[in-house]
Residue frames as a rotation matrix with the C-alpha (Angstrom) as fourth column:
MET 1
-0.186 0.527 0.829 36.30
-0.549 0.644 -0.533 46.63
-0.815 -0.554 0.169 -26.53
VAL 2
-0.974 -0.168 0.154 35.48
-0.001 0.678 0.735 43.58
-0.228 0.716 -0.660 -28.59
LEU 3
-0.212 0.931 -0.298 32.29
-0.942 -0.276 -0.191 43.58
-0.260 0.240 0.935 -30.64
LYS 4
-0.833 0.048 0.551 30.27
0.080 0.996 0.034 40.38
-0.547 0.073 -0.834 -31.12
ASN 5
-0.669 0.676 -0.310 27.46
-0.519 -0.126 0.846 39.38
0.532 0.726 0.435 -33.46
CYS 6
-0.185 0.719 0.670 24.13
-0.887 0.171 -0.428 38.39
-0.423 -0.674 0.606 -31.89
LYS 7
-0.892 -0.174 0.417 23.40
-0.077 0.968 0.239 34.67
-0.446 0.181 -0.877 -32.20
TYR 8
-0.120 0.941 0.317 19.75
0.618 0.321 -0.717 35.35
-0.777 0.110 -0.620 -33.12
CYS 9
0.797 0.575 -0.187 19.52
0.263 -0.608 -0.749 38.57
-0.545 0.548 -0.635 -35.14
GLY 10
0.358 -0.746 0.561 23.15
0.927 0.213 -0.309 39.02
0.111 0.631 0.768 -36.26
HIS 11
0.831 -0.046 0.554 23.53
-0.014 -0.998 -0.063 42.65
0.555 0.045 -0.830 -35.09
GLU 12
-0.243 -0.955 -0.170 26.84
0.431 0.051 -0.901 43.76
0.869 -0.292 0.400 -33.64
PHE 13
0.827 0.469 0.312 26.85
-0.075 -0.457 0.886 44.52
0.558 -0.756 -0.343 -29.90
THR 14
-0.292 -0.892 0.346 29.30
-0.549 -0.139 -0.824 45.17
0.783 -0.431 -0.449 -27.08
PRO 15
0.274 0.422 -0.864 29.02
0.371 0.783 0.500 42.28
0.887 -0.457 0.058 -24.54
ILE 16
0.605 -0.011 0.796 28.91
-0.674 -0.539 0.505 43.10
0.424 -0.842 -0.333 -20.84
ARG 17
0.368 -0.491 0.790 30.45
-0.496 0.615 0.613 39.71
-0.787 -0.617 -0.017 -20.04
LYS 18
-0.613 -0.733 -0.295 32.68
-0.664 0.277 0.694 37.40
-0.427 0.622 -0.657 -22.04
ASP 19
-0.868 0.234 0.438 30.02
0.301 0.950 0.089 34.68
-0.395 0.209 -0.895 -22.40
HIS 20
0.010 0.903 -0.431 27.20
-0.187 -0.421 -0.887 36.91
-0.982 0.089 0.165 -23.74
VAL 21
-0.787 -0.255 0.562 26.01
0.438 0.410 0.800 35.77
-0.434 0.876 -0.211 -27.16
PHE 22
0.057 0.874 0.483 22.75
0.978 -0.146 0.149 37.74
0.200 0.464 -0.863 -27.56
CYS 23
-0.670 -0.303 0.678 22.33
0.306 -0.944 -0.121 41.50
0.677 0.126 0.725 -27.95
SER 24
-0.464 0.576 0.673 19.19
-0.810 -0.583 -0.059 41.60
0.358 -0.572 0.738 -25.74
LYS 25
-0.696 0.322 0.642 16.90
-0.305 0.677 -0.670 39.49
-0.650 -0.662 -0.373 -23.55
ALA 26
0.364 0.885 -0.289 14.28
-0.639 0.011 -0.769 39.59
-0.678 0.465 0.570 -26.30
CYS 27
0.167 -0.393 -0.904 16.70
-0.893 0.329 -0.308 37.97
0.419 0.859 -0.296 -28.79
GLN 28
-0.834 -0.516 0.195 17.66
-0.544 0.711 -0.446 35.37
0.092 -0.478 -0.873 -26.19
ARG 29
-0.327 0.807 0.492 14.00
-0.364 0.373 -0.853 34.48
-0.872 -0.458 0.171 -25.45
GLN 30
0.532 0.568 -0.628 13.07
-0.767 0.009 -0.642 34.33
-0.359 0.823 0.440 -29.11
TYR 31
-0.239 -0.728 -0.643 16.07
-0.865 0.460 -0.199 32.12
0.441 0.509 -0.739 -29.94
HIS 32
-0.931 -0.146 0.335 15.26
-0.316 0.779 -0.541 29.59
-0.182 -0.610 -0.772 -27.20
TYR 33
-0.006 0.995 0.103 11.52
-0.507 0.086 -0.858 29.68
-0.862 -0.057 0.503 -28.04
GLU 34
0.492 0.165 -0.855 12.25
-0.869 0.141 -0.474 28.76
0.043 0.976 0.213 -31.64
LYS 35
-0.588 -0.765 -0.262 14.78
-0.711 0.643 -0.284 26.13
0.386 0.020 -0.922 -30.59
ARG 36
-0.717 0.397 0.574 12.18
-0.270 0.601 -0.752 24.43
-0.643 -0.694 -0.324 -28.32
LYS 37
0.327 0.891 -0.316 9.53
-0.645 -0.034 -0.764 24.70
-0.691 0.453 0.563 -31.02
LYS 38
0.115 -0.389 -0.914 11.87
-0.923 0.297 -0.243 23.02
0.366 0.872 -0.325 -33.49
GLN 39
-0.871 -0.467 0.151 12.61
-0.485 0.770 -0.414 20.20
0.077 -0.434 -0.898 -31.01
ASN 40
-0.508 0.768 0.390 8.91
-0.031 0.436 -0.899 19.60
-0.861 -0.469 -0.198 -30.43
ASP 41
-0.418 0.325 -0.848 8.16
-0.891 -0.330 0.313 19.80
-0.178 0.886 0.428 -34.11
VAL 42
0.588 0.792 0.166 5.73
-0.720 0.606 -0.338 17.23
-0.368 0.079 0.926 -35.52
GLY 43
0.431 -0.490 -0.758 8.62
-0.575 0.498 -0.649 15.48
0.696 0.715 -0.067 -37.30
ASP 44
-0.654 -0.732 0.191 10.17
-0.585 0.329 -0.741 14.39
0.480 -0.596 -0.643 -33.97
LEU 45
-0.182 0.668 0.721 6.88
-0.863 0.243 -0.443 13.03
-0.471 -0.703 0.533 -32.60
LYS 46
-0.902 -0.192 -0.388 6.02
-0.357 0.836 0.416 9.40
0.244 0.513 -0.823 -33.12
GLU 47
0.178 0.961 -0.214 3.07
-0.622 0.278 0.732 7.06
0.763 0.003 0.647 -32.97
VAL 48
-0.875 -0.437 0.205 2.69
-0.412 0.454 -0.790 5.39
0.252 -0.776 -0.578 -29.58
GLU 49
-0.338 0.748 -0.571 0.22
0.447 0.661 0.602 3.12
0.828 -0.052 -0.558 -27.79
CYS 50
0.099 0.489 0.867 -2.22
-0.619 -0.652 0.438 4.64
0.779 -0.579 0.238 -25.28
VAL 51
-0.857 -0.489 0.163 -1.46
-0.400 0.432 -0.808 3.44
0.325 -0.758 -0.566 -21.74
GLN 52
-0.483 0.746 0.459 -5.16
-0.608 0.091 -0.788 3.05
-0.630 -0.660 0.410 -20.91
CYS 53
0.530 0.846 0.051 -7.00
-0.509 0.365 -0.780 1.79
-0.678 0.388 0.624 -24.02
HIS 54
-0.167 -0.756 0.633 -3.96
0.186 0.606 0.773 0.49
-0.968 0.247 0.039 -26.00
LYS 55
0.817 0.416 0.400 -5.04
0.496 -0.153 -0.855 2.36
-0.294 0.896 -0.332 -29.14
ILE 56
-0.276 -0.946 0.168 -2.19
0.905 -0.197 0.377 3.65
-0.324 0.256 0.911 -31.34
PHE 57
0.852 0.524 -0.014 -2.15
0.502 -0.823 -0.267 7.44
-0.151 0.220 -0.964 -31.80
LYS 58
0.051 -0.816 0.576 0.19
0.687 -0.390 -0.614 10.21
0.725 0.427 0.540 -32.96
GLN 59
-0.079 -0.168 -0.983 1.62
0.951 -0.307 -0.024 12.32
-0.298 -0.937 0.184 -30.14
LYS 60
0.795 0.317 0.517 0.94
0.441 -0.887 -0.134 16.05
0.417 0.335 -0.845 -29.94
HIS 61
0.477 -0.751 0.458 3.95
-0.824 -0.563 -0.065 16.50
0.306 -0.346 -0.887 -27.65
LYS 62
-0.161 -0.676 -0.719 6.77
-0.488 0.688 -0.537 14.14
0.858 0.265 -0.441 -26.74
ASN 63
-0.929 -0.176 0.326 5.54
-0.369 0.362 -0.856 13.29
0.033 -0.916 -0.401 -23.20
GLN 64
-0.058 0.998 -0.028 2.00
-0.997 -0.057 0.050 12.37
0.048 0.031 0.998 -24.23
LYS 65
-0.921 -0.270 0.280 0.94
-0.321 0.934 -0.156 8.91
-0.219 -0.234 -0.947 -22.98
TYR 66
-0.358 0.889 0.284 -2.84
0.408 0.423 -0.810 8.96
-0.840 -0.174 -0.514 -23.50
CYS 67
-0.660 0.145 0.737 -4.86
0.736 -0.067 0.673 9.36
0.147 0.987 -0.063 -26.67
CYS 68
-0.064 0.700 0.711 -7.53
0.155 -0.697 0.700 11.55
0.986 0.155 -0.064 -25.02
ASP 69
-0.514 -0.096 0.853 -8.52
-0.698 -0.531 -0.480 13.15
0.499 -0.842 0.205 -21.71
GLU 70
0.582 0.797 0.159 -11.05
-0.762 0.468 0.447 10.40
0.282 -0.381 0.880 -20.93
CYS 71
0.590 -0.446 -0.673 -8.30
0.260 0.894 -0.365 7.74
0.764 0.040 0.644 -21.03
LYS 72
-0.489 -0.809 0.328 -6.10
-0.022 -0.364 -0.931 9.87
0.872 -0.462 0.160 -18.81
GLU 73
-0.197 0.514 0.835 -8.90
-0.931 -0.365 0.005 10.33
0.308 -0.777 0.550 -16.23
ASP 74
0.801 0.522 -0.291 -9.84
-0.442 0.845 0.300 6.62
0.403 -0.112 0.908 -16.32
TYR 75
0.178 -0.830 -0.528 -6.22
0.305 0.557 -0.773 5.60
0.936 -0.023 0.352 -15.78
TYR 76
-0.691 -0.502 0.520 -5.76
-0.268 -0.491 -0.829 7.88
0.671 -0.712 0.205 -12.77
LYS 77
0.209 0.824 0.528 -9.10
-0.939 0.017 0.345 6.85
0.275 -0.567 0.776 -11.24
ALA 78
0.814 0.049 -0.579 -8.05
-0.036 0.999 0.034 3.19
0.580 -0.007 0.815 -11.47
TRP 79
-0.181 -0.973 -0.145 -4.60
0.273 0.091 -0.958 4.01
0.945 -0.213 0.250 -10.09
ARG 80
-0.514 0.035 0.857 -6.03
-0.688 -0.613 -0.388 5.94
0.512 -0.789 0.339 -7.11
SER 81
0.554 0.818 0.155 -8.53
-0.762 0.423 0.490 3.20
0.335 -0.390 0.858 -6.30
ARG 82
0.466 -0.458 -0.757 -5.70
0.247 0.889 -0.385 0.67
0.850 -0.008 0.527 -5.97
TRP 83
-0.571 -0.821 -0.019 -3.99
0.306 -0.191 -0.933 2.77
0.762 -0.539 0.360 -3.28
LYS 84
-0.168 0.570 0.804 -7.03
-0.770 -0.585 0.254 3.79
0.616 -0.576 0.537 -1.24
ARG 85
-0.974 -0.081 0.209 -7.72
-0.208 0.675 -0.708 1.90
-0.084 -0.733 -0.675 1.95
PRO 86
-0.443 0.878 -0.181 -10.99
0.383 0.368 0.847 0.00
0.811 0.306 -0.500 2.01
LYS 87
-0.429 0.369 0.824 -13.55
-0.724 -0.687 -0.069 1.75
0.541 -0.626 0.562 4.17
PRO 88
-0.982 0.129 0.140 -14.89
-0.001 0.730 -0.683 -0.21
-0.190 -0.671 -0.717 7.14
LYS 89
-0.588 0.807 0.054 -18.40
0.438 0.262 0.860 -1.51
0.680 0.529 -0.508 6.55
GLY 90
0.567 0.781 -0.261 -19.81
0.641 -0.220 0.735 -0.47
0.517 -0.584 -0.626 9.91
LYS 91
0.472 -0.397 0.787 -18.83
-0.518 -0.847 -0.116 2.23
0.713 -0.353 -0.606 12.34
VAL 92
-0.083 -0.566 -0.820 -16.09
0.601 0.628 -0.495 1.13
0.795 -0.534 0.288 14.69
ARG 93
0.552 0.366 0.749 -17.08
-0.340 -0.722 0.603 2.34
0.761 -0.588 -0.274 18.10
THR 94
-0.678 -0.675 -0.291 -15.02
0.116 0.293 -0.949 2.38
0.726 -0.677 -0.120 21.23
THR 95
0.420 0.907 -0.027 -17.55
0.095 -0.014 0.995 1.51
0.903 -0.420 -0.092 23.86
MET 96
0.242 -0.273 0.931 -17.20
-0.895 -0.432 0.106 2.24
0.374 -0.859 -0.349 27.56
ASN 97
0.909 0.117 0.401 -17.29
-0.284 0.877 0.388 -1.50
-0.306 -0.466 0.830 28.21
ASN 98
0.722 -0.687 0.083 -14.26
0.496 0.430 -0.755 -1.99
0.482 0.586 0.651 25.93
LEU 99
0.103 -0.683 0.723 -12.39
-0.329 -0.709 -0.623 0.86
0.939 -0.173 -0.298 27.67
ASP 100
0.539 0.163 0.826 -13.28
-0.841 0.065 0.536 -0.56
0.034 -0.985 0.172 31.09
MET 101
0.980 -0.184 0.081 -11.88
0.183 0.983 0.020 -3.95
-0.083 -0.005 0.997 30.09
ARG 102
0.379 -0.890 0.254 -8.61
0.386 -0.097 -0.917 -2.38
0.841 0.446 0.307 28.96
ALA 103
0.090 -0.314 0.945 -8.30
-0.680 -0.713 -0.172 -0.25
0.728 -0.628 -0.277 32.09
ARG 104
0.798 0.250 0.549 -9.05
-0.584 0.547 0.600 -3.25
-0.150 -0.799 0.582 34.29
ARG 105
0.857 -0.514 -0.041 -6.46
0.458 0.795 -0.398 -5.36
0.238 0.322 0.916 32.48
GLN 106
0.119 -0.841 0.527 -3.85
0.055 -0.524 -0.850 -2.61
0.991 0.131 -0.016 32.93
LYS 107
0.248 0.033 0.968 -4.68
-0.867 -0.437 0.237 -2.18
0.431 -0.899 -0.080 36.61
GLU 108
0.932 0.172 0.320 -4.57
-0.309 0.840 0.447 -5.90
-0.192 -0.515 0.836 37.35
THR 109
0.716 -0.691 0.102 -1.30
0.667 0.634 -0.391 -6.49
0.205 0.348 0.915 35.55
GLY 110
0.551 -0.515 -0.656 0.46
0.188 -0.690 0.699 -3.17
-0.813 -0.509 -0.284 36.15
ILE 111
-0.564 -0.717 0.409 1.57
0.531 0.064 0.845 -3.19
-0.632 0.694 0.345 32.51
SER 112
-0.407 0.388 -0.827 0.61
-0.568 -0.816 -0.104 -0.69
-0.715 0.428 0.553 29.81
ASP 113
0.595 0.773 0.220 -1.76
-0.247 0.437 -0.865 -1.72
-0.765 0.460 0.451 27.05
GLY 114
0.583 -0.449 -0.678 1.01
-0.789 -0.112 -0.604 -1.50
0.195 0.887 -0.419 24.41
LYS 115
-0.535 -0.819 0.206 3.25
-0.844 0.511 -0.161 -3.92
0.027 -0.261 -0.965 26.31
LEU 116
-0.148 0.569 0.809 0.34
-0.342 0.738 -0.582 -6.31
-0.928 -0.362 0.085 26.84
GLU 117
0.836 0.463 -0.294 -0.29
-0.398 0.143 -0.906 -6.32
-0.378 0.875 0.304 23.09
ALA 118
0.206 -0.857 -0.473 3.40
-0.920 -0.005 -0.391 -6.86
0.333 0.516 -0.789 22.37
PHE 119
-0.739 -0.563 0.370 3.65
-0.669 0.675 -0.310 -9.85
-0.075 -0.477 -0.876 24.71
LYS 120
0.255 0.928 0.272 0.37
-0.856 0.347 -0.383 -11.54
-0.450 -0.136 0.883 23.76
ASP 121
0.621 -0.085 -0.779 2.29
-0.531 0.685 -0.498 -14.04
0.576 0.723 0.381 21.59
CYS 122
-0.407 -0.806 -0.429 4.67
-0.021 0.478 -0.878 -14.94
0.913 -0.348 -0.212 24.48
PRO 123
0.598 0.782 0.173 2.41
-0.174 -0.084 0.981 -15.89
0.782 -0.617 0.086 27.42
GLU 124
0.444 -0.487 -0.752 5.31
0.842 0.515 0.164 -17.21
0.307 -0.706 0.638 29.54
GLN 125
-0.652 -0.736 0.181 7.15
0.651 -0.666 -0.365 -13.89
0.389 -0.120 0.913 29.44
LEU 126
-0.204 0.676 0.709 3.92
-0.230 -0.737 0.636 -12.01
0.952 -0.033 0.305 30.06
GLN 127
0.745 0.478 -0.465 3.24
0.267 0.425 0.865 -14.10
0.611 -0.769 0.189 33.18
LYS 128
-0.062 -0.862 -0.504 6.79
0.975 0.055 -0.213 -13.37
0.211 -0.505 0.837 34.43
MET 129
-0.732 -0.208 0.649 6.26
0.219 -0.974 -0.066 -9.64
0.646 0.094 0.758 33.95
ILE 130
0.250 0.912 0.325 2.88
-0.232 -0.269 0.935 -9.75
0.940 -0.309 0.144 35.71
ARG 131
0.622 -0.073 -0.780 4.35
0.677 0.550 0.488 -11.66
0.394 -0.832 0.392 38.70
TYR 132
-0.473 -0.875 -0.100 7.17
0.840 -0.414 -0.350 -9.13
0.265 -0.250 0.931 38.96
GLN 133
-0.523 0.351 0.777 4.75
-0.112 -0.932 0.345 -6.18
0.845 0.094 0.527 38.84
GLN 134
0.605 0.784 -0.137 2.69
-0.005 0.176 0.984 -7.83
0.796 -0.595 0.111 41.60
GLU 135
0.270 -0.594 -0.758 5.79
0.919 0.394 0.018 -8.39
0.288 -0.702 0.652 43.75
ILE 136
-0.764 -0.643 0.052 6.85
0.605 -0.742 -0.288 -4.76
0.224 -0.189 0.956 43.61
GLY 137
-0.426 0.680 -0.596 3.30
0.580 -0.300 -0.757 -3.58
-0.694 -0.669 -0.267 44.31
ARG 138
-0.840 0.108 -0.532 2.39
-0.409 -0.770 0.489 -2.04
-0.356 0.629 0.691 40.96
ALA 139
-0.503 0.679 -0.535 -0.26
-0.430 0.341 0.836 -4.64
0.750 0.650 0.121 40.09
TYR 140
-0.169 0.558 0.813 -3.17
-0.939 0.161 -0.306 -6.08
-0.301 -0.814 0.496 42.03
PRO 141
-0.945 -0.147 0.291 -3.64
-0.083 0.972 0.220 -9.87
-0.315 0.183 -0.931 42.06
THR 142
-0.547 0.776 -0.314 -6.61
-0.562 -0.062 0.825 -11.02
0.620 0.627 0.471 40.02
ASN 143
-0.889 0.382 0.253 -9.53
-0.015 0.527 -0.850 -12.12
-0.458 -0.759 -0.463 42.14
PRO 144
-0.814 0.576 0.066 -12.53
0.150 0.098 0.984 -13.33
0.560 0.811 -0.167 40.11
ASP 145
-0.171 0.792 -0.585 -14.88
0.966 0.251 0.057 -13.19
0.192 -0.556 -0.809 43.16
GLU 146
-0.345 -0.034 -0.938 -14.18
0.514 -0.843 -0.158 -9.49
-0.786 -0.536 0.308 43.77
LYS 147
0.372 0.492 0.787 -16.31
0.918 -0.322 -0.232 -7.11
0.139 0.809 -0.572 41.70
ARG 148
-0.347 -0.643 -0.682 -14.23
0.675 -0.676 0.294 -4.00
-0.651 -0.359 0.669 41.14
VAL 149
0.841 0.533 0.086 -15.35
0.472 -0.649 -0.597 -0.66
-0.262 0.543 -0.798 39.74
ILE 150
-0.039 -0.897 0.441 -12.64
0.979 -0.123 -0.163 0.81
0.200 0.425 0.883 37.57
GLY 151
-0.148 -0.122 0.981 -11.51
0.177 -0.980 -0.096 4.24
0.973 0.159 0.167 38.71
LYS 152
0.492 0.302 0.816 -12.46
-0.736 -0.357 0.575 3.70
0.465 -0.884 0.047 42.35
ARG 153
-0.652 -0.752 -0.098 -10.43
-0.542 0.552 -0.634 1.88
0.530 -0.361 -0.767 44.95
ALA 154
0.128 0.660 -0.740 -11.95
0.208 0.712 0.671 -1.11
0.970 -0.240 -0.046 46.69
ARG 155
0.219 0.019 0.976 -12.76
-0.829 -0.523 0.196 -0.45
0.514 -0.852 -0.099 50.35
SER 156
-0.586 -0.487 -0.648 -11.27
-0.083 0.831 -0.550 -2.71
0.806 -0.269 -0.527 52.97
């Protein structure tokens, strides 16, 4: 078998596979730890401008964008507030009167509430649909004199 020298400690070892370059996992970990440490060394770091307060500072690691934790927190608070929906000022309540009006409108036209909302900008097409629904018996003609209780049929 072929003997190789360890890339980290230099000891001779018999590799299990062709591409093995370290004698042990410990040597491999230590080698990569030191390699990363060297890459993140203070010499590679530069002076950059803080994203929040625009003060120039020296980085402690290469992905650092903020000079301190307060700037980081302030930036994210401002960022989150831009994406939050504004809360309604008062409570939005669905009253029984509002539901009764919707149910009455659906019963009189024979068309679902979603379709009524979709056709509110095209009154001519809405009228055609209502007439058709009345012809086939799905809708009741509107009679302003008749007082109707929603949910109960009118007696004849």
